[in-house]
N, C-alpha and C positions, 0 to 999 in steps of 0.2 A: 503493498499499499503506500501510496505517494502522498504525505501530508500536502495541504493547501497553501500555498505560500502566495503571498501577495507583495510586489515590489513596485514602486513609484517608477517608471520608466522614463517619465518626461513629467513638467509641472502637471500637467492634465491627463496623464497615460497612466493607468495602472494595468500591471501584467501580471494574470493570474497563472501557476503552474501548477503542477500534480493533478491531483483528485478533486474533483470537485462531488461530492458525494455525500450520503447520509452521515457516513462517520466524520466526515471532516470539515462541512458546513459549520459547525458549531463551533468552532476556534478561527473561522476564516476572514470575517469581517466587522463583528460589533464595536471594537476599538478602533476602526479606520474609519467611522463618520465623520470625527473632526479633519480627516485629512481629504475627504471628499468636499466638505464645506471650503477648506483652502484652496483646494483645486479647483473650485467653480468660479474661481477668479478667472480661469483658464479655459471659459466655457468652450465647446461642451467637454464634459468629462469622459473619457474612454476608458472602456473595459477591453483590454486585449485578452482574448481567451487562447491564442496560437498555441499556449504550451501546455495547455489542459489534457492529460492522458485518458481520462473517463468522468462522464458525468451520469447520475441517474436524475430520478425525478426529485430527490432531494435539492439536487443544484440547481433544476431549474427554479424549483420554489422559493430559492435562497435568492437567485437572479431576480425575480419578480417583486419579491419583498424589496430587494436594494434598489430596485427602481422605483417602486413606492414610496421608498424613504427620500430620494433623492427628490423626485415632484414635490414631497410635502417642504423639501426645504427649498425650491424652486431651483434646481440643478438639472441642467439638462445632460441627458447621458446615453451614451452611444454603445454599442457592442461591437467589436470587431474579432474578425479572425473566428466566427464562431462555429465550433464544431458542429459536423452534418447529425451527430446523436442528439444533441441539445435541439435543433432545427428541428428535428424529428419527434422527440419530445414534447415540444412545443405545438405542433401539428396535432398530435394523437390528444393533446391535452384539450385542443382547440383555443389555445393563448399566443398563437403564433403572431398576432396583431398586436400583444403587447410587449413584443420584445424589438425594441429599435435597432434595426441593423447597419451597419454602415458595408 
């Protein structure tokens, strides 16, 4: 299992690496909300998923909640390099329209 790692690639870009699943999402982002607020000055904030190796429905829910939290903070948010697995899960769950893809 690869833990979820989040690094700040650029002032407004967050790179995720590892696995985005029910085991890893609990440690993934709660402490990073302040970083998102700071990054919001360099809108839009971009979440780059190019190094995500595995994703499940918990990962999809985590992203949807993150997007909701960003919207509540008036932060524009975009996903980049989204794995096909995540897109397929979003289609199956009928939430594809909620995910802002770049």
